[in-house]
C-alpha positions as CSV (number, residue, x, y, z in Angstrom):
1,X,-33.7,52.9,-34.2
2,X,-32.5,51.7,-37.6
3,X,-32.8,48.2,-38.9
4,X,-31.4,46.8,-35.6
5,X,-33.8,44.6,-33.7
6,X,-36.6,44.6,-36.3
7,X,-34.3,43.1,-38.9
8,X,-33.1,40.4,-36.6
9,X,-36.5,39.0,-35.7
10,X,-38.6,36.9,-38.0
11,X,-42.1,38.4,-38.3
12,X,-44.7,35.7,-37.5
13,X,-47.5,37.2,-39.6
14,X,-47.6,34.2,-41.9
15,X,-48.1,31.8,-39.0
16,X,-51.6,31.0,-37.7
17,X,-52.0,30.7,-33.9
18,X,-55.5,29.3,-33.0
19,X,-55.8,30.5,-29.4
20,X,-54.9,33.6,-27.4
21,X,-52.1,33.1,-24.9
22,X,-51.1,35.8,-22.4
23,X,-47.6,37.3,-22.6
24,X,-45.8,39.9,-20.5
25,X,-43.0,42.0,-21.9
26,X,-40.7,43.6,-19.2
27,X,-38.2,46.2,-20.4
28,X,-37.3,49.7,-19.4
29,X,-37.0,51.0,-23.0
30,X,-40.4,52.0,-24.4
31,X,-39.2,51.3,-28.0
32,X,-38.4,47.7,-27.1
33,X,-41.7,47.1,-25.4
34,X,-43.5,48.6,-28.4
35,X,-41.6,46.2,-30.8
36,X,-42.2,43.3,-28.5
37,X,-45.9,44.1,-28.3
38,X,-46.3,44.4,-32.0
39,X,-44.6,41.0,-32.7
40,X,-46.5,39.2,-29.9
41,X,-49.9,40.6,-31.0
42,X,-49.1,39.5,-34.6
43,X,-48.6,36.0,-33.1
44,X,-52.0,36.2,-31.5
45,X,-50.8,36.9,-27.9
46,X,-52.6,39.1,-25.5
47,X,-49.8,41.4,-24.2
48,X,-49.2,43.2,-20.9
49,X,-46.3,45.6,-20.6
50,X,-44.1,46.5,-17.6
51,X,-41.3,49.1,-17.7
52,X,-39.3,47.9,-14.7
53,X,-38.6,44.7,-12.8
54,X,-40.8,45.4,-9.7
55,X,-43.8,46.3,-11.9
56,X,-43.1,43.3,-14.1
57,X,-42.9,40.9,-11.1
58,X,-46.2,42.2,-9.8
59,X,-47.9,41.8,-13.2
60,X,-46.5,38.3,-13.7
61,X,-47.8,37.2,-10.3
62,X,-51.2,38.8,-10.8
63,X,-51.8,37.9,-14.5
64,X,-49.9,34.6,-14.7
65,X,-48.8,35.0,-18.3
66,X,-47.9,32.0,-20.5
67,X,-44.8,33.8,-21.8
68,X,-42.5,36.4,-20.3
69,X,-40.1,38.4,-22.4
70,X,-37.6,39.9,-19.9
71,X,-34.8,42.4,-20.3
72,X,-31.9,40.9,-18.3
73,X,-30.4,44.3,-17.6
74,X,-33.2,46.0,-15.8
75,X,-31.9,48.7,-13.5
76,X,-34.1,48.0,-10.5
77,X,-33.6,44.3,-10.3
78,X,-30.4,42.2,-10.1
79,X,-29.9,39.9,-13.0
80,X,-32.4,37.1,-13.1
81,X,-33.7,37.7,-9.6
82,X,-37.3,38.2,-10.8
83,X,-37.3,34.9,-12.7
84,X,-37.1,32.6,-9.7
85,X,-39.5,34.9,-7.8
86,X,-42.1,34.8,-10.5
87,X,-42.1,31.0,-10.5
88,X,-42.4,30.8,-6.7
89,X,-46.2,30.9,-6.6
90,X,-48.2,29.9,-3.6
């Protein structure tokens, strides 16, 4: 992976975040989840990773993250189907 995604994202290392928030990165490409994890950790987020939509939905329901970074083209979930599901908490 060349400059691609890394050159498009502003690195938040100069920003100070006082508290830890929980985030969930859901993507089927390990390189993307690694980049996502690095940037979110630099922004003081606790990061949980899922590599498919079903796993991500289960993690989101169990962990209740403050932020979800979601690949819209996940092979096991139709587009955006897991977004409404994750917000339907009982």
